[in-house]
N, C-alpha and C positions, 0 to 999 in steps of 0.2 A: 519358221513364224519365230520374233524377238521376243530376247524374256529380258526384264529389266532384273536388273538386280534391287534390292530391299534392304535398306541400312536396317542392322539388330533393331532396332530404336522402333521405328517406324512397321516393321512387324509384332511387336507388341499390340496385345488389346490395349484401348483406352483407359479404362485403372492402371496397367501396369506401367505403362508411359508414364501416367500424371505420379506413379509413386516414381517414377523413377529422375523424375524432373522434380519433385520434390527430394527429393535423395542428393540432390546436387546441391540447390539450394541450402538442406542442413550442411554439409559437408563446408560449402559457403562462408557460411554465420560459425562454424565451428572455425573453419581459418580464424577468421577476422579476433574471434572471443580470445582463440591460442596468440596472436601474434600483436594484437593492441592492448590485450588487459592481463593476460595469462606472462607470458615470459619479461614483456616489462614491469610488472610489478609484482615478483613473487615474492608472495607473503611472506618465506622464514628469511628473504633477506629485507625485506623493509619494516617486520610488524613491530621492531622499537619505534619506528618513527611515529609520534600517535599524532604529532600535531601535524604532520605533512600529508598536505589535501593537494588534490591537481593543479590549484589556482599556484600554491608553492614549488608543485614538479615545474610547472609552466614558468615559469621566473625562471629559474635557473635553467633551463631544457626549454624551449618555446617549441620544437619539435612535438613536447609531450602533450601541448594543448591543442596542436595542429591533430593532429593524429586519435587523441580521444575523441574530439568531434566528428572528425570524419567519420570514424568507426560506428559512432551510436549512427550517423546518419546513413551508411550502408545496408548496417543492421537492420533498420528500420526501414530499408527501402526491399531487401531482401525477405523482410518479413511478411510485408503487402501483398508482394509476390507469391509467396507460398503461402497466405492465405487465399490468393483468387484462386490457387491451383487445387486448393485442400476443399474447396466449393464443391466442386466437380467430382469429387472421392465418396459421397453418397455418406455411411452410414457404415460403410465395413468393418468390422476388426483387422483389414490389414493396415491399412489407412493410418487407425488408431494407433498400429502398435509402432509404424512410422515415428510418427510423429511425437508417441511417449519415447523411444529410444532415442532420437534427437533433441528431444527437452532433458532427460537424462546426462547424455555427453555437454548440453552447453554447463550445464548445473556440476557438472564435473570439471569441468574445465572456470567456473567463475568461484569451486571453495581454494582454492589455493591461491586467492587473488585478497593484495593488498586494501580497505578499506580507501577507497580515493576521493568520495567526497561526503565522506563523515564519520566520524571518531566514534557516535552512539554504542556499535560493537565494544568497543573498553569500558561502558559507561556498564551495560550489562555483565559485564566480568569483572567489576568492580561492585556492582551490587550482590552479583552470588557470592563473592568472597564478604560480604557485611555479613551474611547470611549461617555460609555453609564452613565458613573459616575463621570468623573472630564472633561468632554465634550472636550478633545486635542484630537490630531492626531500621533497616535500612527508610522506613516511613519518618519515622520521629528523631532523625541523626542528620546533623549534617554532616557536606565531605570531607570539611576540615577536620570532623572529630574523629581520625584514622590518618592525618598525616604523617604518623610513624610507620605507618605500612608501605610495605615494600611496593607496592601496586600504586600508594597514593598516584605516583609521576604521573600515569595512565590516564587521570581520569582529568577530561579539558574545561569541565563544567562546572564548576566547584564555589559560584556564589549561589547555587538554588537554597534553599529554604529547608530542602531535606532529599537525601540521596535517589529519593527514585520519584518521578510522578506519571509509573504503570500503574499497571493495577497489581494487586495481590497474586491472579491466577501466573504473570509473568515472573515475577520474585520468583515465585515456586522453582518454575522453568530454570530461573536463574543459577538456583541456589543448588540445582542438581546438578547442572554441569561444572558450576563451580567445585562442589562434591569429588565431584569424577578426575577435574584438572589438577586439586586441589593449587601448587605452586607453578603449575607449569602455564605462562601465560599464551606461550604459545599454541601447546595444546587443547587451554579454551577457547584461542581463537576459532581452531582446526572443529573444536567440538562445537559453536554455534554456528558456524559456515554450512555443518552440515546437519544438523537442525534446519535451518531455516529451505535447505535446497531438497531434504524430506518433504519437509510443509509443503512449498513447490508441487514438488510434485505429486502428494495425493491431493494438493486442490485442485490439479489437471485432474487428477483422477473422478472425482467429483463432480468436475463441471460433464465429463464424458459421462458421466452415469445420469445427472440433471438432463442434458440435452437427450437423451435418450426420450424422455419423456417429456421435456416443451417442442424442442424441435429437431425429431429424430433425422431428419435429412440431411443436417447439418450441425451434426453433434461432431463428428473431424474436424469438421469447418472452425468451431465453436470454439473446441479443444484445443487448438493453433496459435489463437488468435489470443485465449489466454494464457500458455504454455511457451510458446516464442518469445514472447513480447519480449523486447528489449533493455524497454525500463525496466516491467515487472523484475526480469531474471537479472539486470546488473542490480538494481537495486535491494534487492528480496534473497538473493545468494551472495553476489559481488558486497555487498555494503552489509549484508545478516541482522535486516533488521527484525524487527520485531512484529511487523506486520505481517510477516509471514503465517505468523503465529492467528493472527488475528483475521486473516482472507483466510484459510483452510477453517477456522473455526466456524467464521460466516456459511462458509460454503456447506459443510458437514449440516447446521441447521436450517439450509433450504433443502439440502437434499433431506431430512426429517421431516421438512416440513410438507413437502412433496408428496415422499410416501404415507403423509397421515400419522405422521408421530407428533404430536402435536407438544407435548409437554417436551419429548425428548429434543424438538426443534429449538421450543425454547432458552431450554439448558445450554445446548450449543450455543445458541448467540448470546445469549448470557456470559458463557464462560470466553468468546467473543470482548465482549466488554468489560470483564474482566482482567483480559490481557492491558486493551487502551479502549480509556472510558469512552471514544469519539462513537465506537460500536454501537453503545447502549441508544442512536438515533434506527437503530434497525428494528430493535425491540418491539415498540408502541405499533407500528404500522404492520409486521408478522402477526403481533398477538390477538389482532382487533380484526386481520384476513380469518383468523381460525376461528373467532370466533362467531362470528358471521357466517359461515357456515358450519355452524349449528344449532339444528333445527330447535326453535322455540326459547321464550326468552328465558326461564328457572332453568336451560339446562344452558344459556351461555355466559346467563352470571356463575353458574357453577365451574362451567369450563374457566372463564375468565378470573374468580377465585383462584384457582387452581395454577393458573400461567404465571399469575403474580406471584403465588406461592413458589411456585418450584426456582423463579429469579430471585426472591430476597434469600430463601432454605441458603440454594447458591453462593452469592454475596457474601451472607451473614459465616457460611463455610470456610471461603477463601480469606476474607478478614480475620478471621479470628484467631491464626496463627501468630498479629501484627498489633493488635487490638492495642490501642492506649488513649481510647475516646476521641476528640475532633482531631487531637492531631496528627490522625492517622491519617486525616486528608489535605497535612497541611502541604505537602510536595503538589498532590494533584491540585488543590487549585491556588498555585504561583505558577502553574502551568497558562494562566490567563493574563497574566504579566509576563511573558516574554511573546513579543510582537515582530511578527516579521518574513516577508518576500510574501505582503497579502494584499488585500486592498482595505480592510480594516489598517492595514500598518500604514499605507500611503494617508488614508486620514488622519492617524496621528500626526503620524511627519508635518504634515502639513497645518496638522494646528498648534503644530509647536515651532511653524516655522510662522506662524503668522503671530501669535498670542505666546511670545516665549515663558511671560508668567504667569501662565497656566498652571501649567507643569501636571501634577497628577488628573486634574478637574479633564483636562482634554482627552486621558486613556478613559476615565469613569465614563466622560458625554459619549463617546466613541461602542463603548462597550454598553452602554443603554440602548443606544441607535441598531447595533447591529439584534437585540438583546427584540427589541421593538418594530424591527423588520423580517425577525426569525418565526417569531411566536406566529402571527395569524398562517405565512406560507405552513407551517409544520403542521399546524390545527389543519389547513387546507387537506394537505397530502393525507394528515387518517382519513378524512374524508375520505378519498379518494380512494385509498385501500381497504373503506367499509363498502363504495360501492364496487370494488375491482373483484369481479368475476371468474377469474382466470390468473394461473399465476403468473403469468407475463404482465398482467396490467400491476402485479404487488411487484414487480421484477422495477415496472417502470418509474413505482412509487418510490422506492429503494433508493435507482438512479440519483431521480430528483431531488430526494429532501440528502444525498450524498452533494451532488453536486453544488447546490445553494451553497450549503455547508461550506463547501472548499471554497466559491467564489465569494460569498458576502459576508461572511459571520466569523469563522475562523481566524484567530490571530495570528498563527501562522502558516505557509505554503512551506512545503517542499515534494519534491518529485516524485517519494515515493508515496505518499501521500495518494498517488493515483493510482496505487492499489486499491482504496477503497473504493474507487470507483470502477474500475475495471471487474470487479465481482460483477455486480450484476450487469454491467455490459456484457457479459459476457456469456449473461444467460436468457440473453432477449431474444426473441427468435428473428430471422432475416439476415441479410446479410449487409455490408459496409454501406448501403441504402440509407438504412436508418443512419435517424440524425440522432441520437442517444452514440449511437458505437461507434459513428464517425468523428463526433463532437469528442469521446473521450481519445481519438487516435490522434487529434490535433492535440489536443493536452499534453499526450504522449510526446509528441515532436517540437512545442514550446519549451516545455516541461526543463529540458537541460539548457536551457538558456541560465537558469537558474545556481548553476554551482558557480560558475565566477564573480556574480556579487554577491556570492556570501564570499569572499574570499574578501572582499572590501568592506563587509560589518564591521571593520574596526576604526574606520576614520573616522576623524573627527571635524567640529564643523560643520553650522547646520544647512549649508547648500551643498555641500559634498553628502551627506544625509539624504539628503532631499532627488538628490537625484537618482541614488541609491535606492533610495524604497522605489523610485519611479520605475527603475530599469530591472527592478524586482519584482514590479506590478505587471511588468506588458505580457507573460503569459494569462496572465488573466482578464487582462484590461482588451488580448487579440478575442480570448474568446466569448467577451461579454458584446466588444462589436461585431462579431460574426452571429451569435442568437439575434442583433437587433439587427443583421442587414435580414435573418433569414424569417426573423418576423414583417417586416416590413414589405419582404417580397411576398410569403404567404398572405399577406392584406390587402397587396394591389391584385 
């Protein structure tokens, strides 16, 4: 009798073979992170070159730009392949441990990477220093008020009307890290990177917990969808954006909401809004969803009042150490005057091109237009949240609200903003056949196109500004075209 020799992998059980294949994809991804990001942009070597970003590196050495985009493309392909493998792993803890271990390694490789496409982390360092070292209030001071400070040269956006446009909870975290690092810039940067990595892994753990209730058969794949996403890893950990805190707190809020801890859930979502105010868009749909599940109108009114009270109390406590009247919101309100890489910015640029003398009236007109467009849509989504009978229905509302804001309302659009979209996308049931999850991934693939146009924003001349605004809007225009084609096909 002839005996056929089996390879070691073919003798493995299907889950073991899948885990081994997933491990190979994790290893390949780790090598890409190491060779394309960690080694070429070692943070202790480059951290003093605050104004160096990828387009400036590429202007000196073109191979860096090619490597940057090639690495992101390869990571996206490996990530999608890994996600399809993970869909067959079910709910087993072995697959979850494997996904978590590789995600932790990716974070470790990205912690010592210089921030290539954003200098925001340097702003965080200086904001924390203003509070912890200088004992001043960043909500009412200008950056130039601290021009004598040795850290002042790391500030890249010095023309803002206040030293911060973020929420008070983030400034408290800034100050805590600034107090720990004191005058050691490199240590301060590493602390922010480590915080971002910890928050990203905590968010992945919350996704795993949430999917245990929302979609148990795909909880491993859904965790990988969030934890291994290359754009999310690069922006949240590699660039240490404070969106890592926003999404971790939002996921905690959704986790508590699913567990029936309504007041705690609203407190967590309020905390996310006190990091970055955009998260306030998630609060009313979540509160309405909680209220409608309460039997009887008297009980609903009491619960609604309690939810509003918790949100207001937390906001008052967070703002109290910095309160200087309405001036406290000066920097926050000024964010609406900063526009770039968005469809509203494209409208503003076209308006300035057509009517050069109109000036601020064009900006005011676009602001009014976006408000008029967003208000009915948001009210419609609140009504949808009221009718949503399942957590999945609520997550669809949260996704649609944030997508609409990113596409048509926000005056700025940067790749790391997609973290706001990937939170509800990770919690939706189903696989990549779902339109919302597929749309989020298409945006993740298109968003890196914004990195180089960002380097052209200082050009002068109306025609060049119009061309730049059009190029920067390409990812959003691509998504709008995809939505229109999909709607047309559905109607046909």
